[in-house]
matplotlib code that plots the C-alpha trace (Angstrom):
import matplotlib.pyplot as plt

x = [105.0, 105.4, 103.8, 102.0, 103.6, 102.3, 104.0, 101.7, 102.6, 99.2, 99.7, 100.6, 101.3, 105.0, 106.1, 103.6, 104.7, 105.6, 108.6, 109.3, 110.5, 109.9, 112.1, 110.8, 111.4, 108.6, 108.2, 108.2, 111.9, 112.4, 110.1, 110.4, 107.7, 107.7, 104.8, 102.5, 103.0, 100.5, 98.1, 100.1, 99.7, 103.0, 103.7, 107.0, 109.5, 110.1, 113.2, 113.7, 114.3, 112.1, 114.0, 111.8, 113.2, 112.5, 114.2, 114.6, 114.6, 117.1, 116.1, 113.9, 114.4, 112.5, 113.2, 110.2, 108.8, 106.2, 103.2, 102.2, 102.4, 100.2, 100.3, 97.3, 96.6, 100.4, 99.4, 101.7, 100.8, 103.5, 100.9, 103.5, 103.3, 106.4, 108.5, 111.7, 112.9, 116.4, 116.9, 114.8, 117.2, 119.0, 122.5, 123.7, 120.0, 119.6, 122.7, 122.1, 118.4, 120.7, 122.7, 120.0, 117.9, 120.7, 121.7, 118.2, 118.9, 119.2, 117.2, 117.1, 116.4, 117.2, 114.5, 112.1, 114.0, 117.2, 116.3, 114.5, 117.4, 119.7, 117.3, 117.1, 121.3, 121.3, 118.4, 120.7, 123.8, 125.5, 126.2, 124.5]
y = [24.6, 20.5, 17.6, 14.9, 11.9, 7.9, 5.3, 3.0, -1.3, -3.5, -5.1, -2.5, 1.2, 1.3, 4.6, 8.3, 11.5, 15.0, 16.4, 19.3, 17.7, 14.7, 13.2, 10.8, 9.8, 9.5, 8.2, 11.5, 12.7, 14.2, 15.3, 17.6, 18.5, 21.3, 22.6, 24.3, 22.1, 22.1, 18.7, 16.4, 12.4, 10.6, 7.2, 5.8, 5.2, 1.4, 0.6, 4.0, 5.7, 7.6, 10.3, 11.9, 14.6, 16.5, 19.0, 16.8, 13.5, 11.3, 10.6, 7.9, 6.1, 3.6, 1.5, 1.4, -1.1, 0.4, 2.6, 6.1, 9.1, 12.0, 15.4, 17.3, 19.9, 19.4, 15.7, 13.2, 9.7, 7.2, 3.7, 1.6, -2.1, -3.2, -1.0, -1.2, 1.0, 1.5, -0.3, -2.9, -3.7, -6.7, -5.7, -10.1, -11.1, -8.3, -8.4, -12.2, -11.3, -8.7, -11.2, -13.9, -10.8, -10.7, -14.2, -14.4, -13.1, -9.0, -7.6, -4.2, -2.8, -3.9, -6.5, -4.5, -7.0, -6.1, -2.3, -3.1, -4.8, -2.2, 0.5, -2.0, -1.7, 2.2, 3.2, 0.7, 3.4, 1.1, 2.1, -0.4]
z = [102.3, 101.4, 98.9, 100.1, 98.7, 98.5, 96.6, 96.0, 94.6, 94.1, 97.4, 99.5, 100.6, 100.4, 101.4, 102.4, 103.8, 103.5, 100.6, 99.1, 95.8, 93.6, 90.7, 88.5, 84.9, 82.9, 79.1, 78.0, 80.3, 83.8, 86.1, 89.0, 91.3, 94.3, 95.7, 92.8, 90.5, 87.6, 87.3, 85.7, 84.8, 83.6, 83.0, 84.6, 82.2, 82.8, 85.6, 86.4, 89.9, 91.9, 94.7, 97.0, 98.9, 102.1, 104.0, 107.5, 106.4, 104.5, 100.9, 99.5, 96.4, 95.4, 91.9, 89.6, 87.3, 85.2, 86.3, 87.1, 88.2, 88.9, 90.8, 91.2, 94.6, 96.4, 96.3, 94.3, 93.8, 92.5, 91.4, 90.1, 88.9, 90.9, 93.4, 95.5, 98.6, 98.9, 102.2, 100.7, 97.9, 98.1, 96.2, 95.6, 94.7, 92.5, 90.9, 90.5, 89.0, 86.2, 85.3, 84.4, 82.7, 80.7, 79.6, 78.5, 74.8, 73.8, 71.6, 70.4, 73.2, 76.9, 78.3, 80.9, 84.0, 83.0, 83.9, 86.9, 88.0, 87.5, 88.8, 92.1, 92.6, 91.4, 94.0, 96.4, 96.0, 93.2, 89.8, 87.7]

ax = plt.figure().add_subplot(projection="3d")
ax.plot(x, y, z, "-o")
ax.set_aspect("equal")
plt.show()
């Protein structure tokens, strides 16, 4: 059995297909979804990664900035405010975004723009 997965941003469906596992970070913690998972609704952690794993294809990694994850009846819907697949990440551009966001000030918590830039670099395979 497999999961039907859709990763959607406001203007398009970024990725859709079958998978055996989906791993995401919510505001409540990490979640791993396999077939038969009980229904759940979660808020995606700002600037995190979503990983979609299948037996017959390379892993799909996406940086996400805000959004929701819904699981029901072996269907996983990931609705993100912004998202970028690993193969769409321009590493130099993401590094510039990270540098610019870090220079805009610091507070007690890292700004969303910094988190998203770091997530893009992690999705592309860099340790940011």
